[in-house]
C-alpha positions as a printed NumPy array, in Angstrom:
array([[145.78 ,  15.216, 149.956],
       [142.763,  15.621, 147.952],
       [140.254,  13.008, 148.661],
       [136.806,  12.535, 147.317],
       [134.453,  13.113, 149.993],
       [130.926,  11.77 , 150.015],
       [129.555,  15.293, 150.373],
       [131.442,  16.439, 147.434],
       [130.096,  13.518, 145.304],
       [126.603,  14.18 , 146.517],
       [126.891,  17.79 , 145.63 ],
       [128.281,  17.057, 142.132],
       [125.441,  14.599, 141.444],
       [122.846,  17.127, 142.752],
       [124.425,  19.826, 140.415],
       [124.167,  17.474, 137.408],
       [120.596,  16.505, 138.167],
       [119.763,  20.246, 138.732],
       [121.385,  21.149, 135.488],
       [119.43 ,  18.525, 133.453],
       [116.227,  19.424, 135.153],
       [116.78 ,  23.216, 134.483],
       [117.87 ,  22.42 , 130.981],
       [114.744,  20.298, 130.292],
       [112.226,  22.719, 131.827],
       [113.75 ,  26.165, 132.045],
       [116.122,  26.547, 129.103],
       [113.447,  25.437, 126.567],
       [111.123,  28.077, 127.931],
       [113.768,  30.764, 128.106],
       [115.029,  29.708, 124.711],
       [111.449,  29.835, 123.285],
       [110.905,  33.226, 124.989],
       [114.161,  34.556, 123.504],
       [113.25 ,  33.22 , 120.01 ],
       [109.78 ,  34.826, 120.249],
       [111.326,  38.057, 121.388],
       [113.917,  37.904, 118.509],
       [111.135,  37.241, 116.044],
       [108.999,  40.121, 117.408],
       [111.984,  42.478, 117.222],
       [112.736,  41.379, 113.596],
       [109.043,  41.945, 112.746],
       [109.068,  45.384, 114.304],
       [112.202,  46.2  , 112.398],
       [110.548,  45.042, 109.119],
       [107.33 ,  46.918, 109.957],
       [109.393,  50.019, 110.773],
       [111.205,  49.65 , 107.463],
       [107.965,  49.277, 105.503],
       [106.446,  52.268, 107.294],
       [109.552,  54.332, 106.544],
       [109.261,  53.432, 102.869],
       [105.576,  54.168, 102.88 ],
       [106.238,  57.465, 104.551],
       [108.833,  58.356, 101.867],
       [106.395,  57.375,  99.151],
       [103.629,  59.459, 100.832],
       [106.052,  62.464, 101.094],
       [106.959,  62.106,  97.405],
       [103.184,  61.966,  96.5  ],
       [102.635,  65.136,  98.571],
       [105.489,  66.91 ,  96.844],
       [104.095,  65.934,  93.409],
       [100.576,  67.04 ,  94.574],
       [101.936,  70.328,  95.89 ],
       [103.811,  70.829,  92.652],
       [100.565,  70.149,  90.708],
       [ 98.666,  72.518,  93.008],
       [101.335,  75.152,  92.473],
       [100.977,  74.865,  88.734],
       [ 97.125,  74.892,  88.997],
       [ 97.329,  77.988,  91.14 ],
       [ 99.432,  79.751,  88.584],
       [ 96.948,  78.76 ,  85.907],
       [ 94.037,  79.945,  87.911],
       [ 95.737,  83.304,  88.694],
       [ 96.555,  83.76 ,  85.047],
       [ 92.98 ,  83.072,  84.012],
       [ 91.732,  85.515,  86.67 ],
       [ 94.18 ,  88.249,  85.481],
       [ 92.969,  87.733,  81.803],
       [ 89.304,  87.908,  83.011],
       [ 90.026,  91.026,  85.019],
       [ 91.741,  92.601,  82.065],
       [ 88.741,  91.756,  79.8  ],
       [ 86.335,  93.275,  82.376],
       [ 88.575,  96.303,  82.781],
       [ 88.61 ,  96.798,  79.014],
       [ 84.871,  96.427,  78.738],
       [ 84.318,  98.902,  81.585],
       [ 86.68 , 101.446,  80.016],
       [ 84.994, 100.963,  76.612],
       [ 81.59 , 101.433,  78.035],
       [ 82.767, 104.502,  80.007],
       [ 84.159, 106.02 ,  76.846],
       [ 80.977, 105.356,  74.976],
       [ 78.935, 106.864,  77.713],
       [ 81.264, 109.854,  77.872],
       [ 81.038, 110.288,  74.01 ],
       [ 77.195, 110.04 ,  74.182],
       [ 77.013, 112.626,  76.893],
       [ 79.357, 114.903,  74.948],
       [ 77.326, 114.503,  71.838],
       [ 74.081, 115.276,  73.847],
       [ 75.676, 118.338,  75.332],
       [ 76.874, 119.508,  71.922],
       [ 73.451, 119.034,  70.485],
       [ 71.936, 120.754,  73.35 ],
       [ 74.302, 123.673,  73.141],
       [ 73.66 , 123.992,  69.37 ],
       [ 69.92 , 123.965,  70.043],
       [ 70.301, 126.493,  72.834],
       [ 72.549, 128.714,  70.595],
       [ 69.939, 128.566,  67.785],
       [ 67.118, 129.383,  70.237],
       [ 69.058, 132.208,  71.695],
       [ 69.966, 133.468,  68.234],
       [ 66.33 , 133.404,  67.127],
       [ 65.218, 135.12 ,  70.339],
       [ 68.061, 137.68 ,  69.908],
       [ 66.975, 138.327,  66.307],
       [ 63.411, 138.796,  67.435],
       [ 64.355, 141.261,  70.064],
       [ 66.684, 143.186,  67.698],
       [ 64.018, 143.189,  65.069],
       [ 61.493, 144.375,  67.661],
       [ 63.851, 147.148,  68.821],
       [ 64.705, 148.068,  65.298],
       [ 61.02 , 148.202,  64.418],
       [ 60.289, 150.324,  67.533],
       [ 63.2  , 152.682,  66.682],
       [ 62.221, 152.768,  63.051],
       [ 58.559, 153.577,  63.891],
       [ 59.668, 156.345,  66.16 ],
       [ 61.934, 157.761,  63.483],
       [ 59.367, 157.322,  60.838],
       [ 56.659, 159.108,  62.854],
       [ 58.871, 161.98 ,  63.676],
       [ 60.381, 162.386,  60.242],
       [ 57.829, 160.895,  57.81 ],
       [ 57.667, 164.06 ,  55.939],
       [ 61.241, 163.898,  55.008],
       [ 61.872, 162.302,  51.708],
       [ 65.374, 161.165,  52.726],
       [ 63.943, 159.067,  55.65 ],
       [ 61.454, 157.399,  53.312],
       [ 64.296, 156.399,  51.016],
       [ 66.215, 154.796,  53.932],
       [ 63.068, 152.868,  54.912],
       [ 62.475, 151.711,  51.341],
       [ 66.115, 150.768,  51.058],
       [ 66.04 , 148.873,  54.385],
       [ 62.886, 146.932,  53.278],
       [ 64.229, 146.114,  49.745],
       [ 67.477, 144.938,  51.231],
       [ 65.662, 142.183,  53.189],
       [ 66.124, 143.902,  56.482],
       [ 69.813, 143.52 ,  56.533],
       [ 71.859, 146.605,  57.428]])
């Protein structure tokens, strides 16, 4: 039936020898390679986790920094608005002062001009009155009534 053949026995011994040889030389190296690979994968996973945590920390720092920058920006803008308002008020105040000074100068100049024109007008009226009076006096000096008018004009201070 089933008999043990020399070939079978030789094959079985060869397989056992081959198994021990492979186990001694190959399995250790393959096992060592697999252990190294497993350790490298575990180290990569740990490094990846630490990088992820560092990235999250960095992102949080950036959010805080941006928040601080936003607050600082608001503060700078508010200071700029206040400075602009001060400068605007100063410019408006100076413009009003300049306008008031110019108006005062114009008023003073108009008063001086009015006085000058009044004096000139009085001089011309006086000259015309004198010319007219001298013509009237020359033509009617004999008349006693005209002399009374002239005397009255002179004694009244020249006002009519």
